[in-house]
C-alpha positions as CSV (number, residue, x, y, z in Angstrom):
1,X,120.8,87.1,153.7
2,X,121.5,90.6,151.8
3,X,124.2,91.1,149.5
4,X,126.1,94.4,150.3
5,X,124.4,96.4,147.2
6,X,121.0,95.4,148.5
7,X,121.8,96.0,152.4
8,X,123.0,99.8,151.4
9,X,120.0,100.2,148.9
10,X,117.3,98.6,152.1
11,X,119.9,100.8,154.4
12,X,119.0,104.1,152.3
13,X,115.3,103.8,152.2
14,X,113.5,106.8,153.8
15,X,112.0,105.8,157.1
16,X,108.5,108.0,158.6
17,X,108.7,110.1,161.7
18,X,105.3,109.1,162.5
19,X,104.1,105.9,163.2
20,X,102.4,104.8,159.8
21,X,100.8,101.1,158.6
22,X,102.9,100.2,155.5
23,X,101.1,100.2,152.2
24,X,102.1,99.1,148.8
25,X,103.3,101.6,146.1
26,X,103.8,101.3,142.5
27,X,106.1,103.6,141.9
28,X,105.4,103.7,138.3
29,X,102.3,105.1,138.3
30,X,100.1,108.4,139.1
31,X,98.5,106.6,141.7
32,X,100.8,104.0,143.2
33,X,98.6,100.8,141.7
34,X,100.6,98.4,139.9
35,X,98.4,98.0,136.3
36,X,100.0,95.2,133.8
37,X,100.6,98.0,131.6
38,X,103.0,100.3,133.0
39,X,104.8,96.8,134.4
40,X,105.0,96.4,130.6
41,X,106.6,100.1,130.4
42,X,108.7,99.5,132.8
43,X,110.2,96.0,131.7
44,X,110.3,97.8,128.2
45,X,112.2,100.9,129.2
46,X,115.0,98.3,130.9
47,X,115.5,96.6,127.4
48,X,115.3,100.0,125.6
49,X,118.1,102.1,127.6
50,X,120.7,100.6,125.0
51,X,118.3,102.2,122.2
52,X,119.8,105.8,120.7
53,X,117.1,108.3,122.0
54,X,117.2,109.4,118.0
55,X,115.8,106.1,116.9
56,X,113.7,105.8,119.7
57,X,112.4,109.4,118.7
58,X,112.3,109.0,115.0
59,X,110.1,105.3,115.7
60,X,107.7,106.8,118.0
61,X,107.0,109.0,115.2
62,X,107.0,106.7,112.6
63,X,104.1,104.5,114.6
64,X,102.3,107.5,115.4
65,X,102.4,108.6,111.1
66,X,101.1,104.6,111.0
67,X,98.6,104.8,113.1
68,X,97.4,108.1,112.1
69,X,96.7,106.8,108.3
70,X,94.0,107.1,107.2
71,X,93.9,103.6,105.5
72,X,91.7,100.6,106.8
73,X,92.6,99.4,110.1
74,X,93.5,95.7,108.7
75,X,96.3,98.0,106.4
76,X,98.1,99.4,109.6
77,X,98.2,96.0,111.5
78,X,99.8,94.6,107.9
79,X,101.9,97.1,108.3
80,X,102.7,96.7,112.1
81,X,103.4,93.2,112.4
82,X,105.6,93.2,109.0
83,X,107.6,95.8,110.9
84,X,107.6,93.9,113.7
85,X,108.5,90.7,112.1
86,X,105.3,88.7,113.4
87,X,104.1,87.8,110.4
88,X,103.6,84.1,109.5
89,X,105.9,83.5,107.2
90,X,107.8,80.3,106.6
91,X,110.9,81.4,108.8
92,X,108.3,82.4,111.8
93,X,106.4,79.4,111.9
94,X,109.2,77.4,111.7
95,X,111.0,79.3,114.7
96,X,107.7,79.3,116.6
97,X,107.6,75.4,116.2
98,X,104.2,75.6,114.3
99,X,105.7,73.9,111.1
100,X,109.2,72.0,110.6
101,X,109.5,72.1,107.0
102,X,111.1,75.6,106.1
103,X,111.3,74.5,101.9
104,X,109.8,77.3,99.6
105,X,106.2,75.8,98.6
106,X,107.2,77.3,94.8
107,X,110.9,77.0,94.2
108,X,111.6,74.1,96.4
109,X,114.5,75.4,98.1
110,X,115.5,76.9,101.6
111,X,116.0,80.4,101.6
112,X,118.5,81.2,104.4
113,X,116.4,83.5,107.4
114,X,117.3,87.2,106.9
115,X,118.6,89.1,110.4
116,X,115.9,91.5,111.0
117,X,116.1,95.0,109.4
118,X,115.6,98.5,111.0
119,X,112.4,100.2,110.2
120,X,114.2,102.8,107.9
121,X,115.4,100.1,105.7
122,X,112.0,99.1,104.9
123,X,111.5,100.3,101.7
124,X,115.3,99.9,100.3
125,X,114.5,96.6,101.4
126,X,111.4,95.6,100.0
127,X,112.6,97.2,96.6
128,X,115.9,95.1,96.7
129,X,113.1,91.9,97.4
130,X,110.6,92.8,94.3
131,X,113.6,93.0,92.0
132,X,114.8,89.6,93.9
133,X,111.1,88.2,92.8
134,X,111.1,89.8,89.6
135,X,114.7,87.9,88.8
136,X,113.1,85.0,89.5
137,X,110.1,84.8,87.8
138,X,110.1,83.7,84.1
139,X,109.9,85.8,81.1
140,X,107.1,85.3,79.3
141,X,107.4,84.5,75.7
142,X,105.1,86.2,73.7
143,X,104.8,85.6,70.0
144,X,103.2,88.6,68.1
145,X,100.9,87.7,64.8
146,X,102.5,89.2,61.2
147,X,99.3,91.5,60.8
148,X,100.8,93.3,58.1
149,X,99.2,91.0,55.5
150,X,96.1,90.4,57.5
151,X,93.3,92.8,56.5
152,X,90.4,93.0,58.8
153,X,86.9,92.9,57.6
154,X,84.0,94.3,59.0
155,X,80.7,91.9,60.4
156,X,78.1,93.8,61.1
157,X,76.4,93.7,64.8
158,X,73.2,91.5,65.3
159,X,69.5,93.3,64.6
160,X,68.9,96.4,67.4
161,X,72.7,97.0,67.8
162,X,75.1,99.3,67.0
163,X,78.6,98.8,66.8
164,X,81.2,101.1,67.5
165,X,84.6,101.2,65.9
166,X,87.7,103.6,67.0
167,X,91.1,103.8,66.0
168,X,94.1,106.3,67.2
169,X,97.3,107.8,65.6
170,X,100.6,109.5,66.9
171,X,102.4,111.8,64.8
172,X,105.7,112.0,66.2
173,X,106.6,115.6,64.2
174,X,103.6,117.3,64.9
175,X,103.3,115.8,68.8
176,X,99.8,115.4,68.1
177,X,97.7,112.4,68.3
178,X,94.9,111.7,66.4
179,X,91.6,109.6,67.0
180,X,88.5,108.3,64.8
181,X,85.2,106.7,66.1
182,X,82.5,105.7,63.8
183,X,79.4,104.0,64.6
184,X,77.5,101.7,61.9
185,X,74.3,99.8,62.1
186,X,73.6,96.0,61.2
187,X,73.6,96.9,57.5
188,X,76.5,98.7,57.7
189,X,75.1,102.3,57.6
190,X,77.0,104.9,59.0
191,X,74.8,106.4,62.1
192,X,77.3,108.7,63.2
193,X,81.5,109.4,62.8
194,X,83.9,111.6,64.1
195,X,87.8,112.1,63.5
196,X,90.2,114.5,65.8
197,X,93.1,116.1,66.5
198,X,94.7,116.1,69.6
199,X,97.5,118.5,71.1
């Protein structure tokens, strides 16, 4: 009925010297009552026996730090879900059979799923992903007009409004900056002006 190992375990159970009615007792809580939390912790402990103690300590510190951050709860939750790979990414949605198409909506290519990474590699992995994203972006082509031959003409503001013009300059040799501000009314009369050299 029992395997030899089970029989030995049963025989090793100490018996009471006096007659006591049997009761159910859960050894993983202080009061002996089973809770789903203690059951979950028991099962997690079995799985985590392979983990390195140093890794577990580091992760505990990481999670404690995350949950104590002075940021909105939704940010903490987002970071936690990202670390646990539970965000609704295309890969996760396909894995959970919520959607079937793994093709990227933007580039129309299938991106191979990346293996889960250690929490410690998140910063470097994030930098790699940002660099990868930046490389896929088209470089903007901006043509700047040639302003050397264009002269700007001052236009007066509407009545009861003043116009403030400002400009700045850099002086490399002196390692200083200069600013100038002029306030004029709708007739073009200077109401106030200032020019200053900044250190």
